[in-house]
C-alpha positions, -999 to +999 in steps of 0.1 A: -574+405-008-575+389-046-599+399-069-626+374-080-639+369-117-672+378-105-663+416-104-650+420-141-694+418-153-681+390-183-712+382-204-740+357-189-722+326-212-688+337-200-694+337-168-711+304-166-681+288-183-658+301-158-680+291-130-682+257-146-642+257-142-638+261-111-626+296-115-629+319-084-601+343-069-580+360-105-543+360-103-520+390-101-519+386-140-555+387-149-565+408-121-545+437-138-543+427-174-583+418-181-598+456-167-569+469-196-575+443-226-618+452-222-606+485-228-585+480-263-551+487-256-526+473-262-506+458-237-474+441-232-477+420-201-449+399-181-457+374-155-440+343-142-450+312-158-480+296-151-501+327-133-526+322-159-514+341-189-540+321-208-571+333-196-558+366-189-558+374-227-585+351-238-619+360-219-614+398-223-612+391-266-647+367-261-663+392-244-652+423-271-659+398-294-694+392-283-709+415-308-699+396-339-714+363-330-742+347-351-753+317-358-754+316-395-736+286-411-720+307-437-682+312-436-686+348-444-703+355-414-679+341-394-643+353-403-612+357-385-616+384-357-589+378-335-554+355-338-533+340-314-496+328-322-478+302-302-440+289-306-449+255-299-474+230-317-481+214-278-489+245-263-510+261-291-532+229-290-535+234-252-543+271-255-572+260-281-588+237-259-587+266-233-604+293-257-632+264-263-636+256-227-647+298-226-666+303-253-683+267-250-721+287-245-715+309-264-719+307-309-685+319-317-654+296-333-622+288-327-600+266-346-561+255-333-536+249-369-502+237-365-474+214-383-467+178-383-501+167-393-522+169-424-535+200-436-568+186-454-591+187-418-573+220-408-584+238-438-619+221-441-625+242-403-606+268-418-637+270-442-661+268-424-652+302-408-635+307-371-635+339-350-605+325-330-577+312-346-547+299-327-521+291-348-480+283-348-460+305-372-447+283-399-483+263-401-504+300-404-479+311-431-489+275-455-525+282-448-521+319-459-504+312-492-531+283-499-555+310-492-572+294-468-566+317-442-578+352-448-563+378-421-580+412-434-609+415-405-586+406-379-589+428-350-571+414-319-533+397-322-517+381-291-482+370-292-477+347-260-442+334-259-430+362-275-393+354-265-394+316-272-406+326-306-379+352-311-352+323-297-360+295-325-358+323-353-398+331-359-388+365-367-395+366-401-424+348-395-439+371-373-431+399-396-446+387-426-482+373-406-481+410-393-482+423-427-513+406-436-531+422-406-548+454-406-532+489-396-561+494-365-560+465-343-555+461-303-519+441-302-514+415-268-479+403-262-473+384-236-444+368-222-427+351-191-395+371-194-382+405-213-354+406-231-344+437-251-352+419-287-388+416-272-388+455-261-379+460-296-403+437-313-434+456-287-417+493-300-425+479-335-460+466-333-473+480-307-491+516-301-485+529-265-484+496-249-495+493-216-466+472-192-481+455-171-454+433-145-466+414-117-432+397-109-399+411-111-383+398-146-371+367-151-376+359-113-383+324-106-415+314-082-406+310-045-429+281-042-404+262-058-377+249-039-341+248-059-314+225-058-281+221-075-265+194-072-224+185-083-225+151-099-205+130-125-223+124-159-219+089-149-241+090-116-265+113-127-290+083-132-286+070-101-289+101-085-326+107-101-336+077-087-328+080-056-344+121-049-375+098-066-376+073-044-365+090-009-393+121-015-417+095-031-425+113-059-449+100-083-444+123-114-416+141-129-401+163-159-369+153-166-352+180-192-322+175-214-305+193-238-305+171-274-333+151-288-309+122-294-299+126-257-336+125-246-344+090-265-314+077-248-325+087-215-363+076-219-346+042-229-326+037-201-347+049-173-372+023-191-351-005-190-346+002-149-380+002-143-395+031-141-421+042-165-406+068-191-417+079-222-400+108-246-410+141-258-389+157-287-389+172-319-381+142-339-411+126-328-445+130-353-473+150-342-492+124-331-467+110-308-457+139-289-500+147-281-499+109-271-471+109-246-483+142-232-519+130-230-503+104-213-483+122-188-515+143-179-538+112-176-509+099-150-502+070-172-463+075-172-441+085-145-413+103-166-418+128-189-381+134-204-385+162-230-364+187-243-372+226-244-401+216-263-419+209-235-406+242-215-433+267-226-464+274-208-477+237-206-501+238-181-502+204-161-512+207-129-496+190-096-462+177-111-445+175-076-411+184-095-389+191-122-351+172-130-331+190-151-308+163-163-285+189-183-282+219-175-297+243-201-278+263-227-300+295-225-302+308-191-341+317-199-346+280-205-340+276-167-369+295-154-393+281-183-385+243-174-390+250-136-422+267-140-434+230-149-440+224-112-452+247-085-481+261-105-510+278-095-490+281-059-488+245-049-452+238-040-428+222-063-390+209-066-368+216-093-335+197-091-304+208-114-275+182-120-245+202-125-213+184-142-180+196-136-178+214-175-214+234-167-194+258-146-203+289-173-240+283-179-245+284-139-229+313-138-256+325-163-282+311-142-270+333-115-269+366-131-304+359-151-323+354-117-298+372-093-291+346-065-259+326-057-263+293-068-250+268-040-238+235-053-244+208-027-227+172-030-250+142-030-245+116-006-257+081-023-267+056-004-253+023+000-267+000-031-274-037-016-284-060-040-310-085-032-310-117-025-280-142-028-247-122-026-219-141-037-189-127-012-161-138-034-151-164-003-168-196-015-197-189+005-233-164-003-244-137+020-271-114+024-303-110+045-320-142+035-316-167+060-317-197+033-283-181+022-266-190+051-235-211+045-206-222+067-178-197+062-149-227+059-166-256+041-157-291+051-128-309+032-137-327+004-123-360-003-102-361-036-100-394-055-072-401-081-075-399-116-067-429-137-053-421-169-052-442-199-025-445-217-025-442-256-003-465-278+029-451-289+040-449-328+079-443-325+072-427-362+068-399-341+092-400-319+119-402-339+136-360-352+133-358-389+165-366-412+164-360-447+179-384-469+207-384-487+201-388-525+167-366-533+149-386-556+134-367-582+094-370-584+083-393-611+059-362-623+088-341-625+111-363-645+082-368-671+077-331-680+117-324-690+115-341-716+110-319-745+099-348-770+068-326-788+038-342-782+020-360-813+005-328-830+020-302-814+048-278-826+081-283-818+084-246-816+058-244-791+069-254-753+046-268-731+033-254-701+055-266-668+035-295-644+023-289-613+021-310-584-018-316-580-037-322-547-057-346-561-050-368-586-078-363-621-102-384-626-099-412-659 
């Protein structure tokens, strides 16, 4: 039987916020992690993506920070006491929104800082004082160097999606940030996968952590139907359209491996009549947030994206995920298909496998410990609508107006009248060279070496050549 949030004995402001958000039963990671975090111990938690890790660390942190809440407007009474680090801007924004909802009835302040936007509004918010700071590593270091963020009173630090932060090269930034924190603190590390690098990171910065694993590491959700289709690159868009139509899917993620491929595929699908938007790292942060918000509201059917959207984004009721490109990193496959089948709902994950993807598929099989069955996809016969030119001098199709006789009636051929043009006999005779070649007048005149008046006899005159036009007088 699932544990209920009412059994946690949360403070009244937090309990009221949780009730209004419709939380009743805890997920396995929440049921195991929240009581441990409430005791102040370090935690190393692993769970499938989409199982509620955000609430698993946010609620106990807010519960323990309630002793510091203050109604004072002085920034000194609101130092940073909890730091949450995340790998992507979208995930940081999402977690910050959740923290604000949990703390809405408390006097605890929270803020989020990430790159891609102006620092001035973030600086003003930090100067007013916040207890909970959600940040991406790069932008947080910018604020630390500008002395906008002081972290010497941090009591709790959370590394969420830590494996992704290591994959994209944030380890040096993490080490710098952690060097600014007090030695005595509670450190929480949450991730969907446990790699050897993550375990080394935990050994360096966590003190006697309690490991919580609610599922086998790197295991995919049982609620997601996984299909692998062998298809050529030229037929991938056609396959996506047919599956969307056959399964009557209203929305879906479409993952690709490159930013350029993401932009091109989004334009191609848009031209084919599908309501599509693109999300990748070359877009401005404002464009990325607008695209994500439009997809959440249902204004966009397909979100074509890179792995920037593969981690942690919580968008409910997305029925399908398409891996248009097989991911280069096998662990990204687990995160990609975790965008569907969330909170116990069913989902579909379709991976399009080209002949050159055999090594990548082998890596995925090794990670999820399952044999991948490649299926051959049968395309429907595309029948164009309206009039169809069959090449037999007749139009075919389903439209009865297009019914034309197979054999057209014979046509009467009228003789054409050709007008006779006058013939010039000069042009009908072959060319014959004259027996005596006459010397042109202009050339014979130039052969006389008689000096011109006023010119020395030692100066040779220029040789004259024929001119196309006679110079004017």
